[in-house]
N, C-alpha and C positions, 0 to 999 in steps of 0.2 A: 505495499501498500503504498506509494508515493509518494501520491497526491498530498498536499496541504491540506490539514482541518477546513481549511475560510471553502480552500477549491468543494469540499464535498459536501459546505452545509450548505454552498449557493448552484449546486446545480441543483438542473430540473424535479421535478418529485417523478415519481412512477411508481405504478400501481398495482400491487400483486392480488390477487385472486388466490386465495387461499384456502385448502379444506377439504378431508375427503370421501365428502358428498355431495350433495345434490347445492346447498345453499354452502357460499363460501361468498367471508371475511375480506374486505378490501382491508390490504396494507401495506398504506403509501410510504414509503424511503426514499431521500436525494438516490440521485440515478451515479454516480460517479461512489459513492461509499459501497452498494450492492458490485458494481462492472470492479469494482478495484478486488474484491475477493479473492479471481477467479474467472477463467478464460472464457468456460458456460455462460455465467453472469453478461461479463462485458459484452461475449455474443448477442444475446439476447435483450441486451440494454442499448446500443451504442450500432448495433448489426445489419444487414442489411434484411431482417426479416418486419414478421408482418408486426410484433412486439413489440421492435423498435417505432415503427412508424405509430403502431396507437398510445402508443406507451403502460400497457397496461398487457399482462403476463399471468397464467395459469398456473400454480404448484398445488401438485395433489402431494398434501403431507399432513400431519397436524397440526395448528394454529400457533400451537403453544412450540412446536421444535419448531417450525420459520420465527418467530415472534423470537428465539434465543438465535438464531442467525442475523436476526438484522441488527441484534442486540450487537453482536462479533462484530456485524463488518462495520461499526461504529466506536467499540471500543475494545477491539482485539478481545475481548474476554465476555464471560456470558454468565449470567445466575444462573445460580442450580438449581436445577427443580425439586419439589417438595415434597417429603415425606408423607404419608399418611398413617395417620388413626386410625384403629381399626377396634369395634364394637361386636365387640362377637356376642352379646346378645341378638344382638338383631345386624349382625353385617355389618354398618352401615358406616362407614365410609368418614372420615369429616377431615378435612384440610389442614394442616396447623402452622407453624411457626414460620417466620419466612427463614429460610431456606438461605441469606445470601448469607446472616453471621455465618464467623470464617474462625475453627479454632487456632492454636497460636503458628501460626507461619510455620518455623521449627519443626510443631510434628506436623506437615502436610509433607514437608521432604522428603520426612524419611515414618512411610507404613507402614507397620506393622502387621500382620494377620494376627487374629485377635485368637487369646487360647486363656481365658477365664476360667475362671476356679471354682466359682459356683455349681452346686451340682442340684437344685430344685427341679421341677420338671418345666420351670419356665426361664430358668439359670442357661446360662447360653452352656455349648460343646463345648467339652472339647477330645483335644486325642489323649484318651487313655482307656479306646479299649485296638483290642488287636483289630491291624487294615483289614484283613480275610473276614471278618464281619460282613465284608462288603459281599464275599464269594455263595451267603451263611453257614460259615464254617468258622471253629477259633484258631489261632494258632496253637501249634505246638508246643513251642516252647516258650516262657518270660526272656531269652534268649533272641528268639526272633522276633518279637512285639520292642523289645530296645532295639532291636538292630533298625527297623519301618518307621519308629518314630525318628532315628539317629536320620535315617533318609528323606521325609520328609520336612523336617525340620532345617539339614544344607538346604537341601533343593527350595526353600520358604525364605532365608536370609542370604544366599548368595546369588538362588537367579529372581526369584518373582518378587523380592523387597531392592533391588535392588539396580528394578529399573525407571529409567528416566526418557520418558518421553521430550521432552521438552530438550534443546540444547544447552548445555551448563552455560548461565550468565545470559539465559537468553527474557528481555525483562518481560514477556510474558509469562515466566513462573513468576515470579513479585504478587501481580497479577492476579493467575490463577488461585495464587493462598487465600486472598481478599473476600473469593466469587465460591469455596466452596461449600461442599454443607455439608451441619454437625454432624456428626458420628449419633450412630443409635443406640439406645441405652435402656428399653423395655422391649419385652416380646412382642407389644402391641403395635409398635412403629413398625408399620410394609411400607417397604424399602423397594419394591415392584416397581411402583410410579417413579420411584428415583433413578434406575436399572434399564428400564426400559429406555427413557427418557435420553441418557446417553446413550445407548443405540441407535435405534432412530435415527439420530442427530449426526451420527457416524456416520452411517446408511447415506444420509444426504448428503454428507460434505464427501463420499467415497462416490457415492454418485456423478457427482460435480467437479473429482478434482481439487478440491478445496485443500491441500496437505497441512498450513496451519491449521484448520480447524479438526481434521484429524487428529492429531499430534495434542494439540488442545483436550477433544475429548478423553483418547484414551490418556494422558497426564491423570485426568480428572478422576473417570472413572478407577481404572490403578489405590489411586489414595482411594477411594472410595471403600473397596474389596477390600483394602490394606488394614482398613479400623475398623470394619465392618466385625457390630460380635455379629453372631452364630445361636441366636436363641434358635432351639429345635420349630418353635413356631417362623423362622424366618430362611429355612432351606428354600421351604416352593419359591421366596422369591430368588433364587441365587438359579434353579430348576428352572424358573421364566424368563431370567436371565438368557440363558446355553441354550433354550432353547428360541425364543427371538433371534434370536443372535446367527447361527444353526439355518435359521428359517429366513436370512434376509441380507447377508455378506456370499461372496464368490466361494464358489467351490476351493477346495484346493485345488493347486493350479498343477502340471501335469509331472513338472521334476518334487514333486512333492511337500511348496510350502504354504505352509497355511496365512489364510489374511489372521493380521495387524491382532483386528478384538475377538476374531478364533480360540488364538494362542494366548492372549492374555485372561478371555472367561475359564476355558479348559483347564491352565496353566494354574488358578486359585480356587479351581473346581478339585484338584487333586492334592492341593495343600493340606487340602479339609476333608478330607473323601473318607477319611476314616469313620465321619461322622454322615457326612452327606452320603454315602453311599447304604447307610441304612432308612434313608425315606421312603416312604414308598413314590414319591415324583418322581423320587431320579430314577430310580426303579424303570418307571413307567416309561418316563425320558430313553434310559434308555435300548428297551422295547419298541422305540419308535424308530430304533435303528439311524442308519445314515452314514456322515463324516465327523457326526459330534465321539460316536462311539469309537472306530478308529483311535482318534486324534487323541481320545481318553485315555486310552491304553498304550498309546504308544509313548505316553508322557508316565504312566503310572511303573509301567514295564521301566523306564532308563530312568528315574529319578526318586521312585517310591519304594517297590516290593524287591 
């Protein structure tokens, strides 16, 4: 985005009609701000197509996702999605506090996959049973259990936690720290909307080759997963993320390269496989087949068992 801010905000407005159904919402933004994000948008707004002449275009995406993209076009970042509270008695979900509040920036830059110690039924799960429970059988020896735990810990510490999707010194890193969601702190906090919002925005950026937005979204989701408290009730949030990711991202390439979002998600699932593997939702995901199963096994066989 090399143009000055004044160039962006003084440019002509362009109208997008946004939504996945018949009824679209009008979103108006400065044309140069949007055009500066990628070649796709530049051609749409400034090229020779009908949309450029009419100064309007349709975008078949969720309104909230497109609004985050527009925010990114102006600020280089976007507000984190909100989690919701599950009221179990009525299965009614209510949107909660402002997700723009952020944790300490130093904490953001060094996420850790949670390993809490509480043991009641609503407590976050920990890797305290045999990994082989995934397959419905117990480990043969305590030595085997310790070996599995050790390999998972090494993979988490040396691989998952150390990932950085933004270049060192990138000013976007500090900006992202200020727009991170609060970590979850109770089993009733449903993070499915948070996870899926990041996954959808990643797909939006992938389709339009907005590489900086892709990297920023991976950075944010990596932080959220790294600080996610895995309560038993919230395993389904992770399963829904995995399902959505594998249904809406590019398949593995001929040379075996796995899409970046898929890799992030499947590696997280592998880190927490001892507990996620016990859930009904995860078993249903495995039964659906597809590339998730083989990608998951590749990671588990190399780094976990």
